[in-house]
Structure formats: structure tokens, C-alpha cells
C-alpha positions in Angstrom: 0.8 -42.5 23.5 0.6 -39.7 26.0 -0.1 -41.0 29.6 -3.1 -38.6 30.0 -5.2 -40.7 27.6 -6.9 -43.6 29.3 -8.4 -46.7 27.7 -11.8 -45.0 27.2 -10.2 -42.0 25.5 -8.3 -44.3 23.1 -11.6 -46.2 22.4 -13.3 -42.9 21.6 -10.5 -41.8 19.3 -10.5 -45.2 17.5 -14.3 -45.0 17.0 -14.2 -41.4 15.8 -11.4 -42.2 13.3 -13.6 -45.0 11.9 -16.7 -42.9 11.7 -16.5 -39.1 12.4 -20.3 -38.8 12.0 -21.2 -41.3 14.7 -23.8 -39.9 17.2 -22.7 -39.3 20.7 -25.2 -41.9 22.0 -23.8 -44.6 19.6 -20.2 -43.6 20.5 -21.0 -43.9 24.2 -22.5 -47.3 23.7 -19.5 -48.5 21.7 -17.0 -47.3 24.3 -19.1 -48.5 27.3 -20.0 -45.2 29.1 -23.1 -43.1 29.2 -23.7 -40.2 26.7 -23.0 -37.2 29.0 -19.5 -38.2 30.1 -18.8 -39.4 26.6 -19.6 -35.9 25.2 -17.5 -34.3 27.9 -14.6 -36.5 27.0 -14.9 -35.8 23.2 -15.0 -32.0 23.9 -11.9 -32.4 26.2 -10.1 -34.3 23.5 -11.0 -31.6 21.0 -9.8 -28.8 23.3 -6.6 -30.6 24.1 -5.9 -30.9 20.3 -6.0 -34.7 20.0 -9.0 -34.2 17.6 -7.9 -31.6 15.0 -11.3 -31.5 13.2 -13.8 -33.4 11.2 -14.2 -33.7 7.5 -15.8 -35.8 4.7 -13.4 -37.9 2.7 -14.3 -37.5 -0.9 -13.6 -39.8 -3.9 -11.4 -37.7 -6.2 -12.0 -40.0 -9.2 -15.8 -39.8 -8.9 -15.3 -36.0 -8.8 -13.3 -36.0 -12.1 -9.7 -36.1 -10.7 -8.4 -39.1 -12.6 -4.7 -38.5 -12.2 -2.7 -38.7 -9.0 1.0 -37.7 -9.1 3.8 -37.3 -6.6 6.1 -34.4 -7.3 9.6 -34.4 -5.7 10.8 -30.8 -5.5 14.4 -29.7 -5.0 14.9 -26.1 -4.1 18.0 -24.0 -5.0 18.1 -22.6 -1.5 17.1 -24.0 1.9 17.1 -20.6 3.6 14.1 -20.3 5.9 12.6 -17.5 3.9 12.9 -19.5 0.7 11.3 -22.5 2.3 8.4 -20.4 3.6 8.0 -18.7 0.2 7.7 -22.2 -1.5 5.2 -23.4 1.2 3.1 -20.3 0.6 3.1 -21.0 -3.2 2.1 -24.6 -2.6 -0.8 -23.6 -0.2 -2.3 -21.6 -3.0 -2.3 -24.5 -5.5 -5.6 -26.3 -5.5 -4.2 -29.4 -7.3 -1.8 -30.0 -4.3 -3.5 -32.2 -1.7 -0.5 -32.7 0.5 2.9 -31.1 0.9 5.7 -32.6 3.1 9.1 -31.0 3.7 11.8 -33.7 3.9 15.4 -34.1 5.0 17.9 -35.4 2.4 18.1 -34.9 -1.3 14.5 -33.9 -1.9 13.2 -30.8 -0.1 9.5 -31.4 -0.6 7.2 -34.1 -1.8 3.8 -33.0 -3.1 0.8 -35.3 -3.6 -1.2 -33.8 -6.5 -4.5 -34.6 -8.3 -5.6 -33.5 -11.7 -8.5 -34.3 -14.0 -6.0 -35.3 -16.8 -2.4 -35.3 -17.7 -2.6 -32.1 -19.7 -3.8 -30.2 -16.6 -1.1 -31.7 -14.5 1.5 -30.9 -17.1 0.4 -27.2 -17.0 0.7 -27.4 -13.2 4.3 -28.8 -13.5 5.3 -25.9 -15.7 3.9 -23.5 -13.0 5.7 -25.5 -10.3 9.1 -25.5 -12.0 8.9 -21.7 -12.3 7.9 -21.3 -8.6 10.3 -19.3 -6.3 13.6 -21.1 -5.7 12.7 -24.3 -7.5 15.8 -26.0 -8.9 14.1 -29.1 -10.3 11.0 -31.2 -10.1 10.7 -35.0 -10.6 7.3 -36.6 -10.9 5.9 -40.1 -10.5 2.5 -41.0 -11.8 0.4 -43.2 -9.5 -0.6 -46.4 -11.1 -2.6 -47.9 -8.2 -3.2 -47.1 -4.5 -2.4 -50.1 -2.3 -3.4 -48.6 1.0 -5.4 -45.6 2.2 -5.5 -45.5 6.0 -6.2 -42.0 7.1 -6.0 -43.1 10.7 -3.5 -43.0 13.6 -2.8 -46.4 15.1 -4.3 -46.5 18.6 -2.3 -49.2 20.2 -2.5 -49.7 24.0 
């Protein structure tokens, strides 16, 4: 944890991770300071980049995305231009929720959602023909055991 964050800043970040829609007045009450300095601290945390943004977390299954799959992608080349070309391809794919470049045997792991297996299969065909893709291995998610979209805020 960077030294420039004090205990109040860490409390603010913890509360905002739990509820990004909390009012400034309620946030101030929870962290033990008045509203004006709380708002100043939140703005300073945003400006310093500790808070990247705010968004609603949607339930993909309720929105019709019944299938979650991880795709492990091995590229034929790890030249920077080829990596960037693949990343550009992935950014344009709406079924890809996350993309991580890895070290080791696999170059990228993609977390994908689809309404059904047929749609995902069509995406895999597109993925395997993407620039510099050597092979793709997929794993269908059976169950999610943890979904903690938070950063631990230990003292």
C-alpha cells in the first residue's frame, strides 16, 4: 500500500468498493469525517488514479448470457506488433469480457460470455482465424466459486 494513503483514505476506498453509489454524506459518516473533506479526499483519490472509475455490475445470466468460457490463446509469434494486433482484435470482440497477457506457455487468457454454446462456437472459429493465433483451448465454466471485484485494503 503506498505510504501516501492514510487510514481515512483506505476506509474511503473500502467503502467505495463495497458501494460505488454511496452518497458523500453517508461515506463521510462511515469513515468518521465531515462531508466537505470527504468529498475533497474522494476527488484527490480520483485525480491520483487510485479510483479508476465507477460502473454498475450487471448479472450476465439475467441478461441472457448463459455461457461463460475461458479461452487460452497461444500465438505463433510474440513480436510486439503481433501482440498488439491480437489485443486490438480482442478489444473489438463484444463477447470478451477480460483479456490477460500471460508469461509461459499460454500467451493470453480470455474470459468470454455468450448466450449459448452455438454463439460461443462461432466466436471460437473467428478467434482461431485471428491474426497470429496458433491454437486456442477453451474451458467451459461450470460454477463460479468467488466473485470479488475488490482490491484488499489491508493496513
